[in-house]
N, C-alpha and C positions, 0 to 999 in steps of 0.2 A: 394311833389316830385320836385326836381330841374328841371329847364327848360333845354332842349337839348342845347348842346354847338353849337353855330352857327357862321359861317363866314359871311362876307359881302354878302348879297344876289346878285345873278347874274342871271338875267332872261334868259340869253342865255346858261348858263351852268348848267346841273343838277348834274353831278359828276365831281369833281375836285380832281386830284391826284397830290401831290407835294412831291418830295424827297422820294418816296417810296423805301425802302430798305428791302429786304427779303433774308435771308440766310437759306437754308434748307439742312441738311446733309453735311454741309461744302461747298455747291454750292450756289453762288450768283444768285438768280433768278431775282431779281430786284435791279438795281444799281442806286439809286437816280432818280427813274422814275417820270417824269412829263407828265400828259396828261389830256385832257378835253373831257367830253362826252357832246355834245350839246343837249339841251332840245328839245324834240319833234321830233327828228330825229332818223334815223337808223344808228347806228355806228357799223362797223364790226372790231373786233379785230382779226388780222391775225398774222401768224408767224410760224416758224418751230416747230415741236414737241418738247416739253420740255422747251419752252420759258416762261411758266407760265400763259398762257391765262386763264385756269380754275382757277388757283391760284388767278388771279386778280379778278375774279368774287367772290371768297370766301372772299377776302378782302373787296369788295364793300358791301357785306351783313354782314360783321362782324363775319364770321365763322372762320377767321384766323386773327391774329394780326401780323403786320409787325414789323421788328426790328427798323425801323426808318421811319420818314415821316408821311404824313397825307392823309386821304381820307375824303372829304366832300360830302355828298349826300343831295341835296336840302338845302345846307347851314349847315347841321348838321355834326359835327365831329364824325365819326363812332367810333373811338377809345375812345371818351370821353362820350359816352352814357352809362347810366345805363342799367341793364338787361331789365327792363320794357320799357325803351325808345328804346332799340335796337329791341325788339319784335314789338313795334309799328311801327318803321321804316320798318321792314320786311313785315308788312301787306301791305305796298305800293309798294312792290317789288315782281313781279312774276318771277318764276325760272323754266325754261324748261330744265330738265336734259338730259344728252346726251343719256341715254338709256330709257327715258320716265319715268322710276321709278314708274309705276303703281303698285297698291297693288293687288297682284294676287288673293287674296281671296274675293275681292270686285268687283262687276260689275261696268260698266262705270258710272252709275248714282252715286253710292257710292264713287267712286274715286274722282269725282268732288265735291261731297258734303263733303268729309272728312275734308278739312280746315275749312269749315263753322261749322261743328259739333264740331271740336276741339277748335276753337277760338271765337266762338260766342254763344249766347243763343237765337238765332233766332227761331221763331216758325216753325214747320215742313212745314206748307203750304208755308211760304216764302222761306225756303231752297229749296223746290221743284221748285218754280217758278224761283229762281235764277239759279239753276242747268240746268233747261231746256232752259233758255235763253242763257247760255254759250254754251250748246251743240248745240243749233240752230245756234249760231254764227259760229261754226266750222263745221256745216253741218252734225252733228251726233246725232241729237235728237232722230232719229229712232233707234239708237244703244244703247239707254240708259240701256237696261237690258242684253246686251252682256257681257261676261266675257273677261278679257284681253287676254286669249289664243285663243279667237275667232276673234281677231282683226288682220288686216294686219299691217305691220310696220308703214305705213302712217296713218292709223286710230289711232293707239296707240299714235303716235306723236300729232295728233290733239286732242285726249282726254286729254293728258298731257297739251296741250295749253289751253284747256278749264278750266282745274284746275288752271293753272297759272294766269288766268284773273278773277278768281271767286270773288276776292276782289276789282276788278276795279283798278289795280295798275297804278301808274304813271310811273313805270320803269319795263321793262321785260328783264330778262337776259336769252339768249338762248345759251346753251352749245352744240355745234356741232348738230344742229337740222336737218341736211341733211344727216347724216351718215346712210348708209344702205337703203336709199329710192330709189325706181325705178323712172324713169323720171316723170311719172304721179304723184305719191305721192309727189315728190320733188316740182313740180310746184304747187300743191295744198297747200303745206305748205308755199312756197314763197308768194303765193297770199294771204294767211291768215295773214302772218306777215305784209305785206304791207297794207292790208285793215284795220287790227286792228290798226296799227300805225296812219293811216290817219283818221279813223273815231273816234277813242277814244282819239287822241291827246297825245298818250303816247310816252315815250322814249324807244328805243330798243337798246340793246347791243348784238351783234351777234358774237360769236366765231365760226369760220369756216375756213376750208381750200379750200372750193369750190369757186374759184374766179369767175367762170361763173355765179353762183347763186348770189354771193354777188354783182356783177356788175348789176344785174337786180333790186335790191331793196335798196342798201345801199347809204346813202347820204355822208358818211364819212368813210374812211378806215384808220386804225392805224396798222402799221406793227411793231411788236416787234421782237427784236433779241438782245442776249447778255445783257439782263436786261434794255434795253433802247428802246425808240421810234426811229427807224431808217428811217422811212418814214411815211408820212401821207398826206391825201388829198382825193378828190373825186375819185371814182373807176377808171375812165379813166385816170386821171392825174397821179395817183400813179402807174398804170400798165405800163405807157409809159415814166416814168421819166428817165430811163436809168441808174439809180444808180446801183452799183454792188449788193446791197441787193435785190432790186426789180427785177433785171434781173435774179438773181439766184432763188429767191423764186417763182416768177410768171412764169419763163421760165423753172423751173424744173431741173436746172443744178445740177449735182451731187456734184460739188466742187465749192468753191468761198469763200466769207467772212464767210459762215458757212462751216467748213471743213468737208470733207468726213471721215477723220480718227480721232478717238478719241486720245487725247494726250497720248503719250507713250514714253518709253525710247528707246535707240538705238536697233534696230531690230536685227542686227547681233550679238550684245553682248548678247541679251536675248536668241538667239539660240545657243550661246556658240561657235561661229566661232572663230578660232584662228586669231589673228591680228585684232580683232574688235576694234572700236574706244576706245581710252584710255582717 
């Protein structure tokens, strides 16, 4: 087997994106996008709906291929990996889906055990110990035999997090982890993300619209719009930088660099008014 394609190692950067260009359905999602994800930190990817935040996560894990540019994860060129190498890379990446994506016919224990059963030949006693350790880490060891429909939204998100860390990943990708959570559950998930990042020394990439939540835990914020990075920095700096992009996004303004109206032709002409623009 050939060795993974690697770039020059950079201890400070785990994910390096250069010149990423993606066109979907005729729409340019990324336009020569450049960004870095620092190693061992919590980075939040923010931006208006439809700017490709989830698409970026799919590029990082090799689920989607870009039209141009490159993504390196821990020095490995994702697009240059063989199928086996890509699967190996993914073992080091935990993914928390937006809707938790628990298997409804499996109980909590079996949901967390599922990746171990699918991708390893570990003995049952070791699988049991690993699953219980991960459930203990998220405070749900006592819920091991509950079914997904017996869980609250916050508990389901924590079970999904236990499954995401079952392989002790170096990188965890969180896709909108706070959606639909009440304040108590949201704070529990926030605490877990921060604690796991600090105790395990992992790198976290967090896609979210919740600025207040992001400000509590993120080390670095990247704001995407129109296929580019339009602002980045620590949460306080980026929220107060006064640029039109950050003012509109974080201030919730209806119109600005991100227009309220989708591009359209002349309104009067479309309505058929006499004397419309010629």
